[in-house]
C-alpha positions in Angstrom: -107.4 -9.8 120.0 -104.1 -11.8 119.8 -102.4 -11.8 116.5 -102.7 -15.6 116.0 -106.5 -15.5 116.7 -106.9 -12.6 114.3 -105.0 -14.5 111.7 -107.1 -17.6 112.3 -110.3 -15.6 111.9 -109.1 -14.0 108.7 -108.1 -17.4 107.1 -111.5 -18.8 108.1 -113.3 -15.9 106.6 -111.2 -16.1 103.5 -112.0 -19.7 103.1 -115.7 -19.0 103.5 -115.5 -16.3 100.8 -113.8 -18.7 98.4 -116.4 -21.3 99.1 -119.1 -18.7 98.4 -117.5 -17.9 95.1 -116.5 -21.4 93.8 -118.9 -23.8 95.5 -122.1 -21.8 96.4 -123.0 -20.9 99.9 -125.5 -23.8 100.2 -122.8 -26.5 99.5 -119.8 -24.7 101.2 -118.0 -26.4 104.0 -114.8 -25.3 105.8 -112.6 -27.8 107.6 -110.4 -26.3 110.4 -107.9 -27.7 112.9 -104.7 -26.9 114.9 -101.8 -28.9 113.6 -98.9 -30.5 115.5 -97.0 -27.2 115.3 -99.9 -25.3 116.9 -101.0 -23.6 113.5 -104.6 -23.2 112.7 -105.3 -24.5 109.2 -108.4 -24.3 107.1 -109.4 -25.9 104.0 -112.4 -26.8 101.9 -111.7 -30.6 102.4 -110.5 -32.7 105.3 -107.0 -31.7 106.3 -104.4 -34.4 105.9 -102.0 -32.8 108.3 -104.6 -33.1 111.0 -105.6 -36.7 110.5 -104.1 -37.5 113.8 -106.2 -35.0 115.7 -109.6 -33.5 115.9 -111.0 -31.5 113.1 -114.1 -29.3 112.8 -116.4 -28.9 109.9 -118.0 -25.5 109.7 -121.1 -24.4 107.9 -121.1 -21.2 105.7 -122.3 -19.3 108.7 -119.3 -20.5 110.7 -121.2 -22.8 113.0 -119.8 -26.2 113.7 -121.5 -28.9 111.6 -119.7 -31.9 113.1 -116.5 -32.7 114.9 -114.3 -35.2 113.1 -112.3 -37.4 115.6 -108.7 -38.3 114.7 -108.0 -41.5 112.9 -107.3 -44.3 115.1 -103.6 -45.5 115.5 -102.5 -48.9 114.5 -102.9 -50.1 118.2 -106.3 -48.6 118.4 -107.4 -50.2 115.1 -106.1 -53.5 116.3 -108.1 -53.1 119.5 -111.2 -52.2 117.5 -110.7 -55.2 115.3 -110.3 -57.4 118.3 -113.5 -56.0 119.8 -115.5 -56.4 116.5 -114.2 -60.0 116.3 -115.2 -60.7 120.0 -118.6 -59.1 119.4 -119.2 -61.2 116.4 -118.2 -64.4 118.1 -120.4 -63.5 121.0 -123.3 -62.8 118.7 -122.8 -66.1 116.8 -122.6 -67.9 120.1 -125.8 -66.3 121.3 -127.6 -67.2 118.0 -126.4 -70.8 118.2 -127.7 -71.1 121.8 -131.1 -69.7 120.6 -131.2 -72.1 117.7 -130.4 -75.0 120.1 -133.2 -73.8 122.6 -135.6 -73.7 119.7 -134.7 -77.2 118.6 -134.8 -78.5 122.2 -138.4 -77.1 122.6 -139.5 -78.5 119.3 -138.2 -81.9 120.2 -139.5 -81.8 123.8 -142.7 -79.9 124.0 -143.4 -81.1 127.5 -141.8 -83.0 130.4 -143.6 -86.3 129.5 -142.0 -86.3 126.0 -138.5 -85.7 127.5 -139.1 -88.5 130.1 -140.0 -90.9 127.3 -136.8 -90.2 125.5 -134.8 -90.7 128.7 -136.3 -94.1 129.2 -135.7 -95.0 125.6 -132.0 -94.0 125.9 -131.5 -95.9 129.1 -133.2 -98.9 127.6 -130.6 -99.0 124.9 -127.9 -99.1 127.6 -129.7 -101.9 129.4 -129.8 -103.9 126.1 -126.2 -103.6 125.6 -125.4 -104.6 129.3 -127.7 -107.6 129.0 -125.9 -108.7 125.8 -122.5 -108.4 127.7 -123.7 -110.3 130.7 -125.0 -113.0 128.4 -121.6 -113.2 126.6 -119.8 -113.4 130.0 -121.9 -116.3 131.0 -121.0 -118.2 127.8 -117.3 -117.5 128.5 -117.7 -118.7 132.1 -119.2 -122.0 130.8 -116.4 -122.3 128.3 -113.8 -121.6 131.1 -115.4 -124.5 133.2 -114.8 -126.9 130.3 -111.3 -125.6 129.7 -110.4 -125.9 133.5 -111.5 -129.6 133.2 -109.1 -130.2 130.3 -106.3 -128.2 131.9 -106.7 -130.4 135.1 -105.9 -133.4 133.1 -102.4 -132.0 132.4 -102.0 -130.7 135.9 -99.3 -133.3 136.8 -97.3 -132.6 133.8 -98.2 -129.0 132.4 -95.4 -129.3 129.8 -97.7 -131.8 128.0 -100.6 -129.2 127.7 -101.5 -128.9 124.1 -100.6 -125.4 122.6 -104.2 -125.1 121.2 -105.6 -125.7 124.8 -103.3 -123.1 126.2 -104.3 -120.6 123.6 -108.0 -121.2 124.1 -107.5 -120.9 127.8 -105.7 -117.5 127.5 -108.2 -116.3 124.9 -111.1 -117.0 127.2 -109.4 -115.1 130.0 -108.8 -112.2 127.7 -112.3 -112.1 126.5 -113.9 -112.1 129.9 -111.5 -109.2 130.8 -112.7 -107.3 127.6 -116.4 -107.9 128.5 -115.9 -106.7 132.0 -114.2 -103.4 130.6 -117.3 -103.1 128.3 -119.6 -103.4 131.3 -117.7 -100.7 132.9 -118.0 -98.5 129.8 -121.7 -99.0 129.9 -122.0 -98.0 133.4 -120.1 -94.8 132.5 -122.5 -94.3 129.5 -125.5 -94.7 131.7 -124.1 -91.9 134.0 -123.5 -89.8 130.9 -127.0 -90.3 129.6 -128.5 -89.6 133.0 -126.5 -86.3 133.5 -127.4 -85.2 130.0 -131.1 -85.6 130.5 -130.8 -84.0 133.9 -129.1 -80.9 132.5 -131.7 -80.8 129.6 -134.6 -81.1 131.9 -133.3 -78.2 134.0 -132.9 -76.0 130.9 -136.2 -77.2 129.5 -138.2 -76.3 132.6 -136.9 -72.7 132.3 -137.7 -72.6 128.6 -141.2 -74.1 129.1 -141.9 -71.4 131.8 -140.7 -68.6 129.5 -142.8 -70.0 126.7 -145.9 -70.1 129.0 -145.3 -66.6 130.1 -145.2 -65.4 126.5 -142.6 -63.5 124.6 -140.4 -61.1 126.4 -138.3 -58.1 125.2 -134.6 -58.4 125.9 
């Protein structure tokens, strides 16, 4: 047997003997490792000099109770922290998705309920558009009267009253604003339709899963 191996065996045997004397065989444990200089070290507690490498905890009989891995480096700790954070964010996202799915199913237990809500939402858009069209009609009538008054000063525009000019310009700006509002409502109609289409696609899957019963993931 090489001298280093014999010395290692002797140190472990001595440590076990000390553990028997001071701690009792049932409770005794020996920690052993090879340090950075290649020396075999044994102790009755985890070895500080081997925190960066693997250690073994031995039972009083000399069998391996467990292998203690090295402590992670700063880079490894940062990577572990980043992984834990990513895992927590993923779990939170999944939990939020499940909560939203439950809320969606509670609100729309079937396709008829979802369709009623779609119709109601689009009716709201229709009502706003109708009000805008009505306002544009009023402004067009006002413009016709203003045009008649402006025509009176067509031969000499410099004599046009400032109030009439302001009313004419205000009317023009108001019509432009109402036309912009109509465009916004058309975009809103598109958003509403797309939202309900996406919800319906998701709901059909959820309804199918619910009808099939609980599944184990």
